[in-house]
C-alpha positions, 0 to 999 in steps of 0.5 A, a space after each residue: 500501499 502506498 500513502 499519497 497524501 496526509 490531510 486534516 480535515 477538522 473535527 477529529 476527520 483526516 483525509 488519507 490518499 492511497 495506491 492498493 497495490 496487491 489484493 491485500 491492500 484492497 482486503 486491508 481497505 475493506 477493514 477500513 472503509 465502512 458506513 459513513 465516510 467519504 471516500 472518493 476518486 476517479 471512476 466511470 459512469 452512465 450519466 443519469 438526467 432530470 431532463 427527460 428530453 436528455 433521457 441517456 440512451 444506455 450506451 457510453 459511460 463518462 469518465 467523471 471524479 466523484 465523492 461518495 458518502 458510503 453507505 457499503 462495502 464489500 470485498 469481492 475476492 475472486 474478481 481482485 476487486 473492493 466494491 464501495 458504495 454509495 451516495 454521491 455528494 462531490 461529484 465533477 457534474 452537479 446534475 450527479 449529486 444524490 445518486 447512487 454509485 459504486 466505487 469498484 477499487 483495483 490493484 493501483 487505483 487513487 482514492 483518498 479516504 477521508 474518515 475519523 480513524 480510529 486506531 485499530 485501522 491505524 494499525 492496518 494500513 501501518 501493516 499494509 506500507 510496511 509490508 510494500 517497504 520491507 521484504 518479508 520472505 525470501 528464496 534461497 535456490 542450490 544446486 551443486 556449486 552454485 547458490 543465490 539468496 533473494 528477497 520478496 517483496 511487494 513491489 518485486 524481489 533482489 538479488 541479495 547474494 550469489 555465490 560459486 564453489 568450484 567443485 571436484 574432485 581437484 586440488 581448488 575443489 570446495 568442499 560443500 559444506 564451506 558453500 554451505 557455511 556461506 549461504 547461512 551466513 547471508 539467510 541469518 542476515 535476512 530479516 523476512 519472515 519466512 523463507 523459500 528454498 528451491 532448487 533441483 535434484 537432492 543438493 537442497 536437502 543437503 542444504 537443508 541437512 546443515 542449516 538444520 544443525 547450524 540455523 536451527 530457528 531459521 530451517 523450521 521457517 524453512 518450505 522446501 520447492 522443486 525447481 528446474 533452475 535456481 538464480 533468478 530463472 529459480 525464483 521466477 519459476 518459485 514465483 509463477 507457482 504461486 509458493 511466495 503468497 501461500 507462505 505469507 499466508 501460513 505465516 500469518 494464520 500462523 500468528 493467530 494460530 499460535 495466540 488462540 492456542 495459548 488462549 484455548 490453553 488457558 481457557 483448559 486452564 481456568 487462567 487469565 482469559 476472558 472471552 465474549 464482549 462483557 467479560 473481556 469489556 470489564 477487564 478492559 477497564 480493569 487495565 488486565 487485558 495483555 492481548 486483545 482480540 477481535 474477529 475483523 467481520 465482528 468488529 465490521 458488524 458492531 461499528 456498522 449498528 447491527 450487531 447484538 453486542 452492548 459494549 462500544 466496540 471502538 472503546 473498549 480497543 482505545 480502552 486496552 490500548 491505554 492501558 498498555 493492550 495489544 490489540 490482534 484483528 484476526 481474518 474471518 476466512 481463517 482456521 484460527 479466526 472461525 475458533 475465535 468467532 466461536 468463542 463470540 467474535 472476541 477475547 482476550 489474553 490476560 495479565 490477571 484473572 479478575 475473579 
């Protein structure tokens, strides 16, 4: 996600111009934009006229800039777009004011959002921007006598190291372990969340065995992929297979899974935990929350005014953060989020028991 500009507009509102760059960014925006916000951008529209003599014939669409007061938001994952609907409150054609319109936001669409930003929404936006700026996956490709390390960010790939080694039994032959040791040093220096180890044949498995001995914490994070080549061509094979996206998703799920496992273990032991809106709100007021877990879909419903909770979820989040608690918003699409949904969509790991 790119943030192109930010501007305070008064009464606690801020206008932020963003450019989503990936499907993940569109998903993040679906949990940021909500009814009542103002969203603006360029679009096309079949012109509707009040003059009976100038009715649109239903053919051409006109390019417009418009601003909506949002009424509904839908993340259409399989269409790779975010749909933002609402009433036109400003437009490059005054005769379109008051009509309903839907903005179809795709990757690289410039969009301006004006709203009162909540703390978790600010965090989500910052997370999306950070994901763009920082590589989070390293691809290590290795074959006999050759190894390469690339990092993957949303803007592309970058080669970090290219290593070669003389093979054979001659006087100047270099033992394989020396190559693996040099490769391990490079891998250690990469500030990433996950690793993909790829290449042809059995050399990558030998490298993995070496890593398990020398850098076991990193080896645990490695996913092995078979490719016909190493270097740039090997990286292209990894990307084409979607292995990076799979690993990134697994990493996010793993983080949520660790928290939900800790929650369930504490529930089983009768330890420091709260779940359900009333219990969690009470824990927040006492300053007892260490980590707040809340489901994204439940958060959206409660904020829309259509929820069932008797608590103010925004006040709960704000209170938790003010008193030193962390907040993690779970995705309803994955198993940890579904487990959290079964507990009412909200829970907390506590610093101490309340009873």
